[in-house]
N, C-alpha and C positions, 0 to 999 in steps of 0.2 A: 639637148641641153635644157636644163630646168629654167635658166633665163629665157625671154623671149627673144626672138631671132634678130629684133633691132631694139636692143635695150636702150634705155635714157642714159645721156652722157655720163651721168654720176656712177652707172653701174658697167659701164663698157671695160673698165679696167679688170673687171671680175669674170669676163667672159672666157678667158684661157682656162681659168681655174675651174670655172663651171663645167665647161668640156672635159676636162680632165676627170673630174668628180663624176660625170655622166658615164664615163667610159668604166671607171672603178666599177660604179653601181651595176653596170650591165654584165661586168664579169662576176661579181659576186652573186648575182641573181641567177647564174647557171647553176648553182649548188644551194643557194637557200635565200629566204625571202628577206628583204631589208627595205627601209625607206631611205628617200634621199635625205631626209633630216638626221636619220642616224649616220649615214656615210660622211656628212659635213662635219656633224660633231665629232665622230672618231678622227677623221682625216686631220682635223685642226690639232687635235690632242696628239696624234702620232707625229705630226710635223713639228711641234713643239719640243717632243722628246727627242725626236731626230736630230734637231739642231742643238741637243744639249741641254735641255730644259729639263724640268721636273715630270715625272710620270703623273698623268692627270686622269683619274677614274671618271669615266662619263657614264651617263645614265643611257641606257638603249632602250628601244621600245617606242620612239617617238612616231607620232603619225604625221604624214604629210598634209598640208592644205587641201582642202577638197576643191578641185576645178570649178571654175564657174559653170553654172547651168547653160545649155545652149539658149541662145536667145536673151539672156539676161545681160545687163549693163555691166561691164567689167570694172572692178573697184581701181581706181587711180590713186596711187600713194607717190608722194613725191619724197624721194631721199636726197640728203645731202652729199656731195661728193666727198668720200672719206678721205681721198688722197689729193684734195682740191687745194687751191692756194687762196689765202686770206679769207677762209669760211671758219676758222677755228671754232668761233661762238656759236654757229648755227650746228657744227658737228656735236659739240659738247651739250647742246641744248636737245638735239636729237637723243642722246644717249640717256640724258637726265629725264626725259619725259617717258622713257621706258622704265624708270625705278632704279636705274644704275646710278652709280655717283662718279664724282671728278678722280676718285681714287682708282675704280675701275677703268676709266679712260685713260689714265696715267699708265697703269699695268698693261694694258692691252696694246696701246701704241708702243710701249715700252719694249714689249716682247716681239713685236713686229719689225721694229728697227734692230733688235738685237739678232733676230733669225736672218734679216737681210744681210747683216754684217759677215755672219758665219756662211751663209750661202756664198757670198761674194769670193771667198777664200777657197771654194770647193771647185776641183776640176770637173768639168761636165764629162759624163759618162754615156758613150754611145750604145743605147740598148740594142741587143741581138733581135732579129726579127723572130717572132715565135714560129714554130713549125706547127702544122696542122697535124693531129693525130689520126688514127685509123677512121675516125668517125667525121674526119673534114672539119673538127673544131680545133680551136686553139688550146693548147695544153694549160691546165689551171694549177697553179702552185698551192697545195694544202698543207700548211704548218704542221708539223707533228710534234709530239712531246719529247723529241730528242734535241738535246742542247738547250741552251740557255737563251734568252731574248736576242741578245747580239749574234748568235749563231743563227737563230730563225729569221729575224727580221732584219739583221744587217747591222753595220756599227753606226755609231753616231757621226754625224758630219762635222761636229765642232764641240764648242762649249759656250752657250749664251752667258753674258754676265751683265754687269750694270753700267757698262761703258756708254751707252744711250744717255742714261740720266746723268752721268758726270759731263757728257758733252753738252746736254739741254742746260744744266746748272751753269756751266761756263759761259753759254750763249746768253742766258738771261741776265747773268751778272755783268756782262759787258754790253748789254743793250743790242746783241745781235738777234737776227730771226733763228728760232730754233729749228730742229730738223723736220718738225711738224707742227702747224699752226695751233693745234689742240694744246700745246704746252705753254703758249703765250698767253693762254685763260689763266688768271691767277691762281684758282684752287688747285687746277690741274698741273700747273708749273710748281706750286708748293709741294704737291706730292712727288714731282719728279725730283725736288731738292731733297726730300727724305730718303728717296731709295738711291740717290747718289752715294756711292760708297757703300752701301748697305746691301750687297748682292744676296746675303743670306733672307733678309727681308723680302726682296723682290721675289725670289724663288718660293719663299714660302707662302706668299699672299698670291701669286699668280693662279695657281689652280681654282682657287675660290672664284676669282674675277672671270675665268673662263668658263666656270660652271654657270655662274650668273648670266652670262652672255647666251651662251646655248640653251639656258633654260627658258629664254624669254617666249612667252606665247605659244609654248608646246603643250601638247596632250601626249599622254602615255599610254600603251596598249595594257600595261601592267603596274606592279608596285613601282614605286620610286626608289632609288636607290638608298635614301635616308632610312625608308622603311626596312628594306632588305638588310642594312648594315646595323639596325638597331637604334637608330637617331631620328629625330624628326626632321621632316622635309626642309624646315626653315633652316637647318644647320648646313644645308648643302646649296 
């Protein structure tokens, strides 16, 4: 896993996802080279689309952080618990310090809540054990050009909507604790109010917010998506 074996308490909730992403990366690397940064970015976009969200164009070609040199003192970074209780202001402050805004915080927490709602209504599927091929390796599925995305990558699990924002708006108006503490921060709550009853605006603005999050602190091996599509990088 790309998380430490004993991560701090604020990151322990991410360990199961990190382990799955490491396994996906290992499978992909059997046929092509890819960085963990690209796996994380692409997996998040695919998860949003699979839950019925918008298709998000992501920039691939990210480089992974260089490991610390042997004998050097490791850098210690403290992260707020993104799923903690009573630390909404701390979490929002951490986002703002990276250059993101309260609008992005509302959108990102909103889509997480919307995806959790979709997944809660999905019946779990028992995966079949992969069989070894004649070389002793697990068979790898390589998508072909036959069929549309739904046939190649599978059907959507559901359809995300703005019900999370509707719920947050109702909770705030009645003085109740919202689904996530970040929404209790005034400006984040204001954005939740704006997206409540405005599913179209939520779906339209989400890709930009996700792109900004995934673009934080990254370096690319090639040209950025903005240059490739004829627009300035600041537009993405």
